[in-house]
KOLTIFI-826578 format. One record per residue (C-alpha): x, z, y. Coordinates in steps of 0.05 Angstrom, whole numbers, padded with zeros to 5 digits, always signed. Layout:
N
XZY...
***
This chain:
723
-01035-00352+00000-01080-00307+00057-01072-00235+00036-01157-00217+00036-01204-00149+00047-01270-00127+00031-01323-00082+00049-01393-00066+00052-01420-00103+00116-01483-00061+00153-01507-00134+00179-01538-00148+00110-01581-00085+00103-01639-00127+00139-01633-00182+00080-01642-00126+00037-01694-00085+00061-01732-00149+00079-01750-00164+00015-01764-00081-00010-01836-00095+00007-01842-00147-00046-01801-00110-00102-01839-00048-00101-01885-00084-00138-01843-00107-00191-01784-00079-00235-01722-00100-00196-01660-00123-00219-01599-00093-00183-01536-00129-00167-01482-00075-00141-01446-00087-00100-01510-00121-00066-01463-00146-00008-01384-00162-00016-01343-00189+00050-01286-00231+00044-01250-00248+00108-01181-00281+00130-01160-00339+00157-01173-00409+00116-01154-00425+00067-01193-00361+00041-01176-00342-00026-01208-00287-00063-01200-00288-00146-01171-00359-00154-01146-00370-00217-01108-00429-00213-01070-00388-00147-01061-00336-00193-01105-00294-00142-01115-00219-00169-01156-00193-00127-01231-00228-00146-01288-00197-00133-01332-00163-00192-01402-00156-00195-01446-00097-00237-01517-00125-00258-01563-00082-00275-01634-00083-00313-01705-00048-00285-01723+00010-00314-01780-00017-00340-01764-00076-00391-01832-00084-00429-01829-00155-00407-01767-00171-00450-01807-00191-00513-01742-00201-00557-01659-00174-00549-01613-00195-00534-01629-00226-00466-01592-00279-00439-01598-00306-00364-01571-00365-00326-01539-00349-00263-01541-00402-00202-01505-00398-00130-01537-00421-00071-01520-00441-00002-01578-00416+00036-01553-00402+00111-01488-00403+00151-01487-00361+00212-01533-00304+00227-01559-00265+00297-01509-00223+00296-01457-00273+00277-01429-00334+00306-01460-00399+00285-01439-00447+00240-01468-00517+00247-01450-00565+00180-01473-00630+00166-01506-00648+00103-01445-00665+00070-01404-00598+00100-01461-00560+00070-01466-00586-00001-01379-00573-00004-01402-00504+00016-01437-00487-00047-01373-00501-00085-01329-00454-00049-01353-00391-00084-01351-00401-00165-01376-00356-00224-01341-00332-00278-01391-00347-00325-01459-00387-00315-01498-00334-00363-01499-00272-00386-01529-00232-00446-01560-00157-00444-01555-00126-00516-01606-00080-00498-01651-00048-00447-01603+00002-00426-01540-00050-00425-01509-00075-00360-01472-00145-00345-01415-00161-00301-01394-00233-00272-01332-00244-00227-01345-00286-00164-01283-00338-00138-01280-00348-00063-01235-00411-00043-01251-00444+00024-01205-00495+00042-01176-00514+00099-01191-00553+00142-01267-00523+00146-01309-00499+00202-01292-00431+00229-01348-00371+00211-01388-00337+00170-01413-00364+00103-01451-00329+00057-01475-00344-00014-01541-00316-00063-01520-00307-00134-01582-00296-00178-01610-00313-00253-01657-00365-00249-01700-00339-00318-01712-00272-00310-01788-00253-00339-01838-00271-00280-01855-00208-00276-01789-00180-00250-01762-00184-00177-01676-00213-00165-01660-00219-00101-01589-00232-00125-01520-00212-00087-01503-00245-00023-01423-00255-00020-01402-00264+00060-01337-00309+00081-01309-00288+00145-01272-00351+00158-01210-00355+00209-01175-00404+00239-01114-00416+00189-01044-00386+00216-00987-00441+00220-00933-00392+00213-00955-00315+00207-00892-00280+00238-00924-00224+00279-00938-00157+00245-00985-00106+00275-00969-00064+00338-00975+00017+00322-00999+00050+00385-01025+00122+00407-00988+00156+00345-01005+00230+00344-00979+00277+00351-00906+00257+00384-00841+00273+00360-00817+00341+00374-00887+00372+00375-00881+00445+00350-00933+00485+00320-00940+00557+00294-00976+00602+00264-00982+00665+00227-00989+00667+00156-01026+00665+00116-01068+00618+00150-01041+00556+00142-01028+00506+00206-01079+00444+00225-01034+00383+00241-01087+00323+00271-01054+00259+00263-01082+00197+00296-01062+00130+00311-01088+00058+00329-01054-00011+00301-01067-00078+00343-01051-00144+00322-01051-00216+00352-01098-00271+00348-01076-00322+00285-01060-00366+00340-00999-00330+00362-00987-00320+00287-01024-00253+00279-01091-00241+00242-01138-00184+00223-01111-00111+00199-01125-00113+00134-01098-00041+00117-01074+00023+00146-01038+00087+00107-01009+00157+00123-00954+00197+00099-00940+00276+00112-00875+00280+00084-00878+00250+00015-00950+00265+00019-01001+00203+00024-01056+00231+00062-01132+00197+00064-01149+00167+00130-01214+00155+00159-01204+00087+00190-01252+00048+00243-01241-00030+00257-01207-00042+00193-01229-00114+00168-01257-00127+00240-01285-00201+00242-01271-00216+00327-01232-00275+00336-01196-00241+00398-01148-00192+00389-01159-00145+00326-01147-00074+00328-01162-00011+00275-01146+00060+00279-01145+00116+00228-01137+00191+00240-01146+00252+00190-01127+00334+00191-01080+00355+00146-01067+00432+00120-00989+00461+00123-00961+00523+00109-00887+00493+00101-00849+00521+00147-00792+00476+00179-00791+00402+00207-00836+00350+00177-00842+00273+00184-00908+00241+00189-00901+00162+00176-00958+00108+00189-00962+00034+00170-01007-00017+00189-01008-00083+00145-01036-00165+00170-01017-00224+00144-00949-00226+00175-00928-00163+00142-00916-00078+00149-00905-00047+00209-00880+00025+00199-00875+00083+00245-00860+00153+00243-00866+00217+00283-00828+00287+00277-00858+00357+00283-00833+00422+00270-00876+00485+00240-00870+00556+00254-00893+00624+00225-00888+00679+00276-00838+00735+00240-00789+00790+00254-00719+00767+00244-00682+00772+00168-00609+00761+00155-00606+00714+00089-00533+00702+00079-00508+00762+00062-00440+00740+00029-00372+00759+00058-00340+00707+00092-00252+00690+00073-00211+00657+00120-00143+00630+00118-00091+00655+00159-00066+00607+00217-00121+00561+00200-00155+00536+00266-00229+00518+00262-00247+00567+00198-00318+00579+00207-00374+00629+00180-00446+00618+00191-00493+00678+00191-00562+00650+00184-00623+00679+00200-00705+00666+00193-00753+00683+00236-00801+00659+00297-00782+00656+00353-00713+00634+00330-00668+00698+00332-00606+00702+00371-00544+00740+00347-00499+00795+00368-00426+00824+00341-00397+00886+00340-00318+00900+00312-00303+00824+00307-00227+00807+00298-00197+00797+00367-00181+00723+00334-00267+00711+00328-00310+00697+00367-00393+00692+00357-00437+00634+00381-00508+00675+00404-00553+00622+00392-00526+00602+00325-00490+00655+00285-00432+00611+00279-00374+00652+00274-00299+00616+00291-00235+00628+00301-00157+00619+00276-00136+00677+00239-00069+00719+00262-00057+00760+00199-00078+00774+00137-00122+00832+00112-00196+00850+00111-00238+00864+00172-00313+00893+00173-00353+00876+00234-00433+00884+00243-00470+00823+00261-00549+00836+00292-00609+00780+00284-00658+00793+00341-00724+00766+00366-00786+00795+00405-00814+00814+00346-00748+00863+00307-00677+00866+00302-00647+00867+00233-00560+00892+00231-00517+00867+00169-00448+00889+00164-00398+00839+00137-00316+00845+00115-00279+00786+00126-00216+00771+00084-00158+00733+00108-00116+00705+00050-00044+00679+00062-00037+00611+00079-00013+00565+00020+00050+00530+00033+00083+00488-00015+00160+00485-00019+00197+00428-00047+00276+00426-00058+00316+00370-00040+00368+00346-00098+00438+00339-00084+00494+00333-00107+00572+00334-00095+00642+00322-00123+00668+00365-00169+00722+00424-00134+00684+00404-00064+00648+00460-00031+00573+00462-00045+00524+00428+00002+00471+00471+00043+00411+00462+00003+00350+00438+00042+00280+00435+00026+00216+00406+00049+00147+00449+00058+00069+00416+00062+00053+00437+00130+00076+00470+00199+00082+00539+00203+00045+00583+00254+00063+00594+00323+00123+00635+00317+00135+00630+00253+00195+00620+00210+00231+00616+00146+00286+00663+00132+00329+00666+00066+00356+00600+00030+00354+00571-00035+00404+00584-00092+00429+00543-00148+00438+00564-00218+00511+00588-00226+00562+00536-00245+00620+00496-00236+00638+00441-00286+00605+00368-00274+00530+00371-00304+00459+00389-00265+00430+00460-00239+00372+00485-00226+00359+00491-00151+00319+00566-00144+00276+00587-00081+00326+00639-00083+00305+00691-00014+00277+00635+00025+00212+00663+00047+00158+00650+00111+00141+00720+00106+00077+00759+00078+00028+00710+00118+00047+00653+00070+00042+00645-00004+00098+00602-00027+00093+00555-00089+00160+00536-00103+00180+00463-00137+00247+00455-00157+00299+00403-00161+00365+00390-00187+00432+00403-00158+00489+00359-00190+00559+00357-00197+00590+00293-00203+00660+00276-00232+00718+00274-00189+00761+00211-00178+00836+00198-00197+00893+00152-00163+00946+00131-00190+01011+00110-00153+01051+00066-00196+01103+00026-00156+01131-00042-00164+01180-00056-00213+01245-00086-00194+01264-00149-00242+01311-00137-00297+01357-00180-00349+01352-00192-00423+01396-00139-00453+01382-00085-00395+01382-00016-00433+01312+00013-00438+01285+00058-00384+01232+00101-00366+01171+00079-00328+01150+00129-00272+01076+00139-00241+01037+00188-00209+00966+00204-00231+00903+00248-00212+00891+00320-00217+00851+00320-00289+00921+00337-00318+00924+00272-00372+00986+00234-00373+00991+00161-00343+00998+00119-00400+01028+00042-00395+01021-00019-00434+01051-00083-00433+01011-00150-00441+01071-00191-00461+01099-00159-00527+01145-00218-00527+01181-00202-00468+01174-00120-00458+01139-00068-00503+01130+00006-00473+01131+00078-00523+01104+00132-00485+01130+00116-00418+01195+00080-00438+01202+00007-00427+01255-00036-00470+01266-00104-00449+01263-00162-00506+01270-00235-00475+01262-00277-00411+01190-00282-00386+01135-00243-00348+01093-00190-00368+01040-00143-00326+01054-00072-00334+00980-00031-00339+00983+00040-00318+00915+00085-00330+00892+00150-00338+00838+00180-00376+00786+00233-00344+00759+00296-00371+00698+00338-00358+00704+00346-00287+00746+00282-00270+00733+00206-00287+00787+00158-00311+00835+00124-00262+00823+00051-00243+00888+00018-00278+00942-00007-00233+00987-00067-00261+01050-00087-00229+01087-00151-00255+01161-00143-00287+01204-00204-00288+01253-00205-00340+01306-00261-00331+01365-00290-00380+01426-00245-00395+01469-00263-00340+01520-00314-00352+01592-00313-00334+01606-00323-00268+01655-00316-00210+01610-00323-00154+01598-00269-00106+01562-00244-00043+01595-00232+00020+01546-00189+00063+01551-00209+00141+01544-00169+00204+01496-00128+00216+01486-00119+00141+01554-00105+00134+01567-00059+00170+01501-00019+00146+01472-00037+00213+01406-00061+00236+01380-00077+00299+01352-00022+00330+01279-00008+00345+01273-00077+00336+01219-00121+00294+01273-00167+00268+01326-00148+00206+01370-00209+00209+01400-00217+00142+01465-00251+00139+01513-00279+00070+01561-00317+00044+01568-00343-00040+01634-00355-00061+01663-00372-00122+01731-00364-00137+01734-00404-00207+01804-00433-00204+01784-00500-00211+01758-00546-00159+01692-00564-00148+01634-00538-00185+01597-00575-00229+01638-00634-00206+01705-00663-00236+01769-00659-00198+01748-00710-00149+01684-00679-00130+01631-00722-00168+01595-00712-00232+01621-00740-00293+01572-00800-00287+01603-00816-00218+01558-00791-00174+01546-00736-00126+01508-00670-00158+01436-00664-00155+01364-00642-00168+01399-00578-00207+01341-00531-00176+01267-00510-00192+01214-00557-00164+01175-00524-00106+01121-00505-00146+01148-00433-00167+01185-00426-00113+01266-00444-00128+01311-00498-00102+01296-00563-00078+01320-00630-00092+01380-00626-00071+01431-00616-00117+01496-00556-00088+01574-00558-00080+01557-00624-00022+01540-00610+00050+01501-00681+00075+01567-00709+00097+01595-00715+00033+01660-00664+00051+01670-00591+00035+01693-00542+00085+01729-00485+00078+01750-00436+00121+01790-00371+00132+01748-00322+00151+01753-00257+00198+01718-00187+00191+01642-00217+00203+01655-00271+00152+01663-00332+00199+01723-00364+00224+01760-00330+00267+01795-00410+00284+01761-00470+00274+01839-00493+00266+01836-00445+00205+01775-00496+00170+01795-00564+00142+01765-00606+00101+01793-00630+00035+01799-00701+00024+01775-00684-00048+01712-00650-00019+01714-00587-00060+01729-00546+00011+01774-00486-00036+01817-00441+00009+01886-00423-00002+01859-00365-00044+01827-00413-00087+01755-00390-00070+01698-00437-00053+01649-00420-00005+01572-00445-00045+01514-00486-00007+01470-00472-00065+01397-00489-00039+01373-00461-00107+01379-00389-00076+01323-00352-00076+01316-00279-00025+01271-00229-00050+01256-00175-00010+01210-00114-00019+01200-00049+00017+01212+00019-00031+01161+00070-00023+01104+00018-00023+01052-00018-00067+01063-00088-00038+01101-00137-00081+01164-00174-00064+01164-00229-00017+01207-00290-00044+01244-00344+00010+01265-00403-00003+01306-00453+00028+01277-00491+00091+01303-00539+00137+01274-00501+00200+01293-00447+00233+01312-00382+00200+01243-00361+00206+01207-00338+00150+01173-00374+00105+01241-00402+00097+01323-00381+00095+01381-00436+00121+01435-00444+00108+01487-00466+00168+01549-00506+00169+01589-00454+00157+01555-00449+00095+01526-00381+00125+01457-00360+00095+01408-00337+00149+01340-00303+00148+01309-00260+00205+01268-00219+00164+01204-00186+00197+01197-00110+00200+01153-00059+00236+01187-00009+00279+01211+00056+00252+01245+00076+00196+01239+00033+00137+01281+00018+00066+01288-00054+00035+01318-00065-00026+01345-00144-00018+01360-00191-00083+01390-00259-00086+01386-00299-00145+01413-00373-00155+01395-00418-00211+01461-00448-00235+01462-00516-00279+01440-00513-00351+01406-00444-00334+01338-00429-00361+01329-00367-00317+01348-00350-00254+01414-00300-00240+01422-00235-00190+01478-00251-00150+01479-00190-00114+01434-00134-00081+01428-00096-00022+01382-00029+00004+01375-00032+00077+01344+00030+00126+01317+00008+00185+01324+00055+00250
***
């Protein structure tokens, strides 16, 4: 739906004047407006209820002053619409066919076909709807509306409705253009009070043709700041079919100094265009300093500003007397900037000057200390350790050349617990105000360590003995517990052996306020069965027999013989060296899973012959001829003693003073190097025990598992010191 515009059109004045001679002799019915104009692109709509048009044309009908011709009231008059012509000498002519003329009458309709007047002083109103469809012949249409049954002595020339129909706009997209807006932006006006300044405002709006997407200028507006101005306009509602143009102007009276904004707009069918211009208005006046508050600065804060403001025209300039060395004044703006280098109060004078006078004012600037937040950093130590340095963070960097002095402190106390970290005598100097945030200093319990050495195996029947272990500094005793009370019990620190087996002895030490409990330390205790009566002895060979070891070496050669002097022939055999069932002895050792023995028996070598040798000082035969092989295989020497090849033997070694458990070595068929030992053809047990260089003390135990025994039997022990 195209917007519309209406205004009185002077071309119809001739129509009214032509009938005046006729009307002067008869009472005349008056129509207002006598002429109404609707213009726009087709389809042209004004007041169509079907199209929800909200701007219909309303005409007022007024009776003549002389109503004597009316014989009876109320008076009802019928109304009619005629289409007398199209085009005039002043407008483009339109040629219509008879059918087009008949249709054109229907483009103008009335809200009612009759009106009623109640008395001679009453008036009536009728609403006119114009709806020119598409397509029609473009040009100037006009219709006449009048009453048909007035008294015969009355004159009624009716009202004329004119429609300026323009070609249709297929796509109205080009709003008006505003040109020649005055005053231009940046224009300044000055005046002397109390006379106001007059601001002339004018502008022109142009629009493209309908074919180019434009349309006639329909409205012009203007505002001064937020005040709506009443414009005098020309060309508004122009009917030219070329470019459309309209102008507006107004003179506005202003007394408010300062910047102002003028906003104008123009509207056509495609939309509204707005333009603005900004002006400044000044009043001639001598300077006056308007802000007299004393400024406040902060020490060390760069970019701090204070503005001295003054009124007056021409604009005043500023000078300063007595400014602090760190401050500077902009003479054009009155802005004081600087970075204060010390706290205190400083007095100075600012003078504002223009061509009409000078005005001074004294200011006192206060420079306050810079705020500084110091936050203590929580820290801790272990009981009895020296206190660490108490550190802190701070919120902003100090001014160049400034530094902290002093240090944080903490609440007194040396026992385990938490203590407040205080500011102490920490300071950044008088130029700073410190806001201190405390933290906690924590003293944690110290740890304890137990030293508990490995336990040597003992046999059932051994006397109770004291357990020893070194604990931590809490002063609490080291206590002991046994995991297997059937094997051994502990009372206080005394261990009592009860039966054969193994038990774990745990050493513990409780903590106190300043020490945490020590981590428990365990050692395994092996309790063997009570020793059985045996005449098996161990003969230590060189170098151990000489209390010597390889000096500076990494191997401790262990050499020994086992001899049994029982006074009878054979061990575990009858007189012929055989078991009672007639077979050679075997399978008397433990299996490999517990580290003892192997599948071979003892008392026999692989040849089935026992060997007896007479040994020299080193335990070896001094003369092979002194070794003999008995036909009964018992290897009995002349003294009645037998060298034993017992593969159930286990050699156990641990270092005295070390927490490492004992290492056990069993019989093997390879070399004498770990993890096995060997028995050579001369019944000599050999093990090359690896040891680190330097001085070490080792404890060596040799166990065997005789037939019928439920636990290994200790044969002999020795301590050796390497050099």
